N, C-alpha and C positions, 0 to 999 in steps of 0.2 A: 278578642283578647286571649292571650296564651296563659297557661298556668304560671309562667314566670312573671308576667305582668302583675298578677294578683299578689305574688310573694314580695316583690320589690317595690310596690307602690309607694311606701313611705320610707324606703331605705336610703342610705347615703352612698353614692357612687364613689369608689376610690379611683382617682383620676389617672394614676400612673400604672394601672394594671392593663396589660395587653396580652393577646389580641381580643380576648373576651372580657366581659365585665366582672368586677368584684364589687359586691354591695354589702355594706354593713347594715344588718337588720336587727329588729328587736325580737323578743321571745315569741310574740304572737306570730310574726312572720316566719320564724323558724318552725313553729308548729304547723303553719299553713304549708310550708315546704314538705314537712313530714306527711301531711295529709295527701299532697299531690304525689309523693312517692308511693304511699300505701295504696292509692287507687290506680296506679299505673300511668298517671299523666306525665310524670317525670321519671328519669332513670338516674340512679346514683352512680357518679363517677368516682368519688372518693370522699373520705372524711379524715381530717387531720387537725392538728392544733399547734398551739404554742402557749407559752405561759400567759394565762389570762384570757384566752380566747380559743374558740373552735371554728374551723372552716369546713364547709361542705360544698363539693362540686357536684352539680346536677346538670342534666341534659334534657332538653325538650327535643325528642327525636323527630318530631314533626317539623319543627322550624330549624333544626340543626344549630341550636343556640346554646352552647355551654355557658355556665354561670357559676361563679364562686360566691357563696353566701357566708358571711362572717358574723359571728355572735360573740359579744363580750361576755366573759364569765368571771365577774369580779369575785364571786363567792366559790369559784371552782366547780360550778355545776352548770349543766345544760340539759334540756329535755332530750331524753333518749330517742334517737332515730330508730335503733334496733327494736324498740318496743312495738313498733308498727311496721317496720320494714326490715325483714331478717337479714338482707345483705350487709347491713351496717354493723351487725353484732360484733364480729371479730375486729373490725376497725375500731369500734368503741373500746373493746377490751385492750387493744394495743395503746390507744390514746390514754387510757387511765394508767396503764403501766408506766408510760414514759413521762406523762405530764401531771398525773393526779387529777385530771379533769373527770368529774363523776357524772355519768349519764343517768339522770333521774328517771326511775321507772324501768331501767334496763332489765331484760329478762335473764341475762347471764353476766354475773359479776366475777367469774373466775379469771385469774391472770392468764395472759396470752404469751407475751414475750418474757415476762419476769418469772423465772424459774427459781427465784430465791437465792441466786448466786452472784448478785451484783454488789453486795455489800451496802446497798442503800436502796430506797424506794423512790420512784418518780424522779429519775436522774436528770430529766430536762425541765423539771418543774420545781417543786418545793424541796427536793433533796432530803427526804425524810430518812431517819435511821432505819436500817434493815430490821425486819422482824422475822422470826422463825416462820417459814412458809407452811401453810396448811397442806396436808396431802391433797394432791390433785384428784378431784372427784369427777369421774366420768358420768355422763348423764345416765340415770337409772332406766332399766328396762324390766318390765314385769311380764310374767308368763310362765307356763310350765315347760319343763325339759329344756331350758335355755342354758347355754354354757358360753364362756368367754374365751377368746383367743387373743393374746397380746403379741404384737409384732413390733419390733424396734424398741427404741430409736436407732440402735446399731443394726445394720442390715448386712447380709452376706454378700458383699460386693462393694465396689467403689461407688457409693451412693450417699447422698446427703441424709442426715438423720431426721427421722420423723417417727412418731409412735402411732400405731393403728390399733384400736381396740374394737374387735369384732364381737358382737353378740349373735349367736347362731342357734338355730333349732336343727340339730343334726348338721347337714351341710348347707342349709339355707340361711342366709344372712338376714337377721332381723334388724340390726343396727350396726353401723360403722361410725366411729368417731375418731378423728385425727387430732393429735396434739402435736403442734409444731412450736417454733420459737427457739429451738436448740442452736440455730445458726445466727442468732441476733448479734450484729457487729457494731451497732451504734453508728450506722453509715451516715444517716442524715446529720447527726450531731458532729461527726468528723468533717463534714463538708462546710460547716459554719466557720467563717473567718478565712476560707480559702478564696483565692482568685478563681474566676470561672475556668481558666485553663488548667488549674490544679484540681478543682472540684469535679470536672468532667471525668477525670481518671477514676474517681470513686463511683460515679454513675456507671461507668463502663464495667465495673466489677460488681454491680448490684446483682446481676444474674448472668453467669458466664455464657450461656447459650443465646442470650439476647443482648450481647455487648453493643452491637451496632445500634439496635433499636433504642436502648437506653441512652446511648450517647447522642443520638439524633434528638430524642425527646428533651434531654437536658439542654442541649445546645440551642434548640429552637426556643425553649423557654427563656434562656439567657438573652438570645437575640431579640425576642419580643420585649423583654424587660428593658433592654437598651434602645429599643426602637430602631434596630438595624436589620439588614437582611444579608445573608451570605450570598456570595456571587452565584449566578446561575449554574456555572459548571460544578460548583460544590454541591448544589442540590441534586444534580443528576448523578454525581459520583456517590453521594449518600444513598440514593435509591438503588444504585447498582449493588452496593454493599448489602443493603437491607434485603434485596431479593436473593443474593447469594446466601445470606444467613438463613432466610426462609427455606430456600431449596435444600440446604444441608440438613436442617432440622427435620423437615418433612420426610426426606429420604430415610434419615435415621429412625424416625418414629414409625414409618410404615414397616420397615424391617423388624423393629423391636416388638411391635404389636403381633406380627406374625410369629415371631420367636416365642412369645408368651402363649401362643396357641400350638407350640411344639412344631412349628413349620420353619425350621432353621434355614432352609434353602433361600427363602425370601430375605431373611436377615443377612445372609452372606452377600447376596447380590446387591441389596440396597446399601449395605456397608461399603462395598467397593465403590459404588457411585458417590456416596457421601464423602468418602476419602478423596475422590477426585475433585469434588467441589472444594474441599478444604485445601487441597494442594494448589488448585488454581487460585483460590483466594490468597494464599500465602505468596504465590508468585506475583500476583498483581498488586497486593497491598501490604506485603511484608509480614503478615501474621495470619495463621490459620483461622483464627476467630476474628481477625481484623480489629483487634483491640487497640484502642488509643489512636485510631485513624480519623475519627470524627471529633471535632472540637468547636467551641463557639467561634463563629466567623467563617467556618468552612470545613475543610479536611486537611490532614497533615501530609498526605501523600497523593500524588497525581498518577494518572494512568498513561503509560507509554504505548507506542505502536505494537510492540511485542506482546504487551499485556492484552491488547485488543484481540490479537489473533488467538492467544491462549484461551480467553474466555469464549470466543466464538467456537473454538474446538471443543470446549467443555459442553456448550449447548448442543453441539452436533452429537457428541457421545451420549449424553443423557437422552436426547430425542431418539437416538437409534436403539438404545437398550431398554428404556423404560416401558414401552408398550408391551414387550414380551413379559415383563414382570407383572404388569396390570392384568394381562390375560391369565398368567399363572395364578395370581390371587383370586381372580373371579371364577376360574374354572376348577378350583380345588374344593370339592364338596365338603371334605372334612374341616377345612379352614372356614368356609362359609357357615358351617354348622356351629362353630364357636363364636363367630362375630355377629351374625344376623340375629336380631332380637335380644341381644345381650346388653345390659347396662343402658336401658332406655331413659333418656332425659326428655321430659315432656316440654313442648313449646312454651307452656305457661310458666314453668320454672325458669326456662332460659330467658324469657322476657323479664320476669320479676327480678332476676339477679343481673340483668343486663350483661349476660354472658357474651364474651367476645371470642373472636377467632373461630377455629374449627369446632369448638364446643357449642357455641351459639349457632353458627351457620349450619351445623348438622341437625339442629332442632328448630329450623325455620326462622331464626333471628338473623335477618340479612344486614347486619351492621358490620361495616369495615371502615375504619377511620380514614383510609386513603380515598374513599368515595363519599362517605357521609360528611366529613369535614376536610375536604381535599387540601393538601399542602403540596408545594412544588417538589418534584416535577409531576406528581401523579395527576394533577389537574390538567396536564397536557398529554397524558398517556392513555392508550386504549387497553382496557382489561376488564374482566368480569370478577365479581365476588360470588363464587358458587355457593348455592344453598341446597340443602337436603331436608327431607321431612321426617325420616324415621327416628332420628335421635339416638341410634344405637351405636355400638362399636363399629359396625360396618359403615355406617354413614360418616362417622368421624374419620375413618380411613379414606373414604371416597372424597371427602372435602380436601384432604391432604393431596390425594392423587390429582384432583382438579387444579389445586393451587400450584402443584409442581409444573403443570402445563402452562398456567398463567405466568409463573415466574420466569420460565424459559422465554416466553414471548416478550415479557417486560425487559429482560436482560438484552435481548436483541434490539428492541426499540431504543433502549438507552444507548447502546453502542452505536447504533445508526445515527442518532440525533444528538450525541454529546456535544454541547456547545464549547467553543473555544473561550479562552480568557483565564483569569486567575482562579485558583481553587480555594483561596483563603484571603480574608480581609481582617486586619487586626481590630478587635473590638476596642472602642474607647472606654476607659473607666467611667462608670456612671451609677446611677441608682434607679430603681424601678422594680416592678413586679411583672413576671411573665408566666405564661402557662402554655403547655403544648400537649397534644394528644396524637400519638404516633402508633401506627399499626405494626406490632411485632409479630413473630410467627405464631405466638399463642393468642394474640388479640391485642386490644388497645392498651398502651402504656401511657400513663399520665405523669407529667413533670410540672411542678409549680416551684417557682423560685422568687425570692426577694433579694435584691442586691442593694447594698448600702455602700456608696463610695467605692465601687469596684470590687467588693467582696461579697460573698454569700452570707446573708444575715439569717436566712431560713430556707430550707429546701424540703420538698416532699416528693417522693417517687412512689407510684402505685402500680403494682404488677397486676395483670389480668387474673392471676391465680387467686387473689383475694376473694373473687367471686366464683371461682371454679372449684376450689376445694370443697365448699359446702354442697355443691351440686354433685360431686363425685359421691359424697356420703349419701345423698338422696337417691341417686340412680342405681346404687349397688344393692339396695334393699330388695329382697326377694330373689336375688341371684345366689348361686352357690359360691362357697369360699374359693374353689379352684378357679373361678372366673374373675376374681378380684385383680390378679395381675393384668389380665386383658383390659378390664375397665380402667384400671389405674393408668396403664400406659396409653390408652386411647385419649385420656385427658392430659397426661403428662404435665401435671401442675408443677410449678416451681416451689421448692422449699426456700431457697435463698431469697426469692422475690417477695415472700411474705414475712421473712425474718429479718428485714433490714435493720 
C-alpha cells in the first residue's frame, strides 16, 4: 500500500479529471497527507485554491503517481501544510492574499503577493475592502556585530524587481530573505472566461524565458481535460522547441555565472552561442523565444526543409565551439576558486523541497519530468538526466553543461525522426479538468485547468522557482556577500514565475 492509498481511502474521486486523479477528501485525510509530506513519503507539487476550497498536488516519487487532493473550506480555513512542510509556506501566503483562505497554524502569516496596492483584499475570494498595510517585517536575527544590507527591489540593470535583505557579520551572510510579489499581474484571474486558444497566450507570458515550456504545460492540461491528443508531429515539434529553449537558457546562464565571477570571456563566448540559438529559433519558428507557437491541439507553425538544415547547422556550430569553452571553464583556477564549494545545497533540503531542474540534480535529486512522468515524444527518445553530488555553484554549472550536450543530441534525434502528418487538430469545445507536468529549463512546471463549456473556469500555473527561492536563502548562509551574485545566478530563479 502506498502513502496515497492511505490518504484517499475514503475520498471521492472526481470523474472528469485527467490524466491523474483528483480526490475530494476530508480534514483528517488532508492531515494524513501533511504527515506523509512531512516525513518524506510524498513530495509537494503545488498548493492552490478557489473560493470555498483548497487543492494540493502531491507526488509519490516511488510510484510516479501524481494526485490532486481537494478540501472544501466552507469557513474559509484549512489545516496549514506549511506548519509541518516548509515548501508550502509561500504558496499558503499567496493563497491567503488572493482568496482569503486561512491556513490554520501557519508559521508565517505575512502577505506575499498583496503589497497593499490593490485597493481591496482577497480579490479572487471575498473582495474585502482594503486596509492600510502593516510595514513588512523581515524575520528577526539575533547576535552581536550584525548589520543589514538592503538590495532592491529596483536593481541596476534590466532585471525584474525583487528585494533582498541580507543580515551579515562583517562579510559573512547570516541570513538572506527575499521579498517578491512586485510583478503580480493577476494572470490566472485574467485567464478565466477565455477560450483555451486565448488563455494559452497568457500562459506563454507567465515567464518569458520559459514561454515554450509554459505553453506546452497549459496545452497538455487542456488536451487532457478535453480527452484529446495533439497529432504526433505536434508533440515532436513541441519537444524541438523545448530543447532549443533549454539550450539557449543554459548557454546564457553558464556565461552569466562566469561573468559574476569576473570572467567576462566566457560570458562573451556563451552569449554568441546563445544568440545563434535564438536566431535559429526565429528562423525556424518565427520568434526568437518561440512565443505563441504552441497551442492546445498542436503547434501554430510547422517546420520546412530549410529550417531542418538551419537547425542541423546550429547543432554543428555549438558542438564545434562548446568543448573549448568547457575546457576554459574547467582549467581556469581563479574561476574554480569562486565556484567550487560555494553556495552548497544539501541533498536533504533538495529532497524536502522537491527541487527540480539543475538545482535539484546538482544535489543528487534525480528528478526530471521527461523521464519520471514521460510524455510524448520523450517516451520514445534516448537521453540522460545528469546528476551531480556536490550541490555547489560548480555542480549547477556542470549540470547545465551536461544538459547542453543532451539537448543537442535530442534536437538531432527529433530532426531525424520527425513524423509526417498534421501539426494541429482543432479542439472541440467541452468541459473537464486536466493537469500536466512539463520539464522546463529550470525544472518541472505544473499546469492545472478546469474547462466549462469550452472556456477556462479556473487555471493554476506553478513555476519551479516557488521551491527554489527558499533554497537559495538556505544555501547562501555562511558565504560572503560578494558571492551572492554567483549563487543567485547559479539558481537563476524566476521572479515573474512566482508573482503570477
